[in-house]
MIPAKOL-282594 format. One line per 10 residues: their letters; for each residue x, y, z of C-alpha. Coordinates in nm, 4 decimals. Layout:
a> X Y Z; ... .
***
This chain:
mkrivakaga> 10.8180 11.2137 -14.8780; 10.6772 11.4800 -15.1474; 10.4234 11.7028 -15.0012; 10.1122 11.8277 -15.1941; 9.9609 12.1673 -15.1448; 9.6415 12.2400 -15.3213; 9.6204 12.5970 -15.4795; 9.4276 12.8650 -15.3115; 9.1478 12.9166 -15.5665; 9.1087 12.4971 -15.6348 .
ansitmltrv> 8.8236 12.4277 -15.4136; 8.6091 12.7605 -15.5475; 8.6606 12.6299 -15.9292; 8.4775 12.3004 -15.8364; 8.1724 12.4590 -15.6153; 8.1155 12.7166 -15.9045; 8.0480 12.4163 -16.1602; 7.8354 12.2709 -15.9083; 7.4632 12.2936 -15.9278; 7.2392 12.2099 -15.6545 .
llpddesdvn> 6.8503 12.1391 -15.6653; 6.6819 12.3031 -15.3821; 6.2772 12.2604 -15.3446; 6.1203 12.3148 -15.0289; 5.7834 12.4848 -14.9541; 5.8814 12.6913 -14.6415; 6.0202 13.0108 -14.7813; 6.2486 13.0846 -14.4834; 6.4230 12.7551 -14.5020; 6.4518 12.7697 -14.8536 .
avlreelern> 6.6007 13.1061 -14.8805; 6.8475 13.0273 -14.5730; 6.9855 12.7011 -14.7686; 6.9849 12.8750 -15.0493; 7.1849 13.2177 -14.9462; 7.4225 13.0105 -14.7677; 7.4896 12.7708 -15.0847; 7.5561 13.0631 -15.3085; 7.7666 13.2310 -15.0313; 8.0073 12.9356 -15.1059 .
efkvdsyesp> 7.9938 12.9842 -15.4712; 7.7202 12.6915 -15.5298; 7.4813 12.7532 -15.8159; 7.0960 12.7050 -15.6951; 6.7901 12.6575 -15.8575; 6.5377 12.6513 -15.5538; 6.1614 12.6410 -15.5475; 5.8918 12.6442 -15.3254; 5.6736 12.3654 -15.5189; 5.7554 12.0044 -15.6102 .
lpslesfkpy> 5.5972 12.0354 -15.9500; 5.8269 12.2890 -16.1169; 6.1167 12.1390 -15.9629; 6.0350 11.8006 -16.1163; 5.9733 11.9963 -16.4414; 6.3243 12.1507 -16.4696; 6.5094 11.8057 -16.3120; 6.7678 11.7028 -16.5491; 6.9555 11.3803 -16.5050; 7.3147 11.4033 -16.4383 .
fyklaipdit> 7.2719 11.7979 -16.4510; 7.2831 11.8765 -16.0769; 7.5620 11.7600 -15.8599; 7.3260 11.7406 -15.5468; 6.9513 11.7945 -15.4628; 6.8628 11.8619 -15.1189; 6.4794 11.7326 -15.0957; 6.2522 11.8922 -14.8370; 6.1478 11.5608 -14.6740; 5.9086 11.6183 -14.3641 .
eklgk> 5.7778 11.3131 -14.1625; 5.4450 11.4024 -14.0293; 5.4113 11.2137 -13.6865; 5.0504 11.1518 -13.5025; 4.8760 11.1627 -13.8204 .
***
């Protein structure tokens, strides 16, 4: 059986090309998520308002979108 070993930089070359859309109106949540994603070499476009994030959205441009979905209970 042939053993396949990934090269050390293979994962980094993939994530560097991955663009993430991050709309979240809570600035602290937005900052923590953005910093963690960027630390892992993702390119992040973060917004604290939904309208600018919708205006910047381009089909097939982002590999991942992390929307701010909050369910309000009791209202």
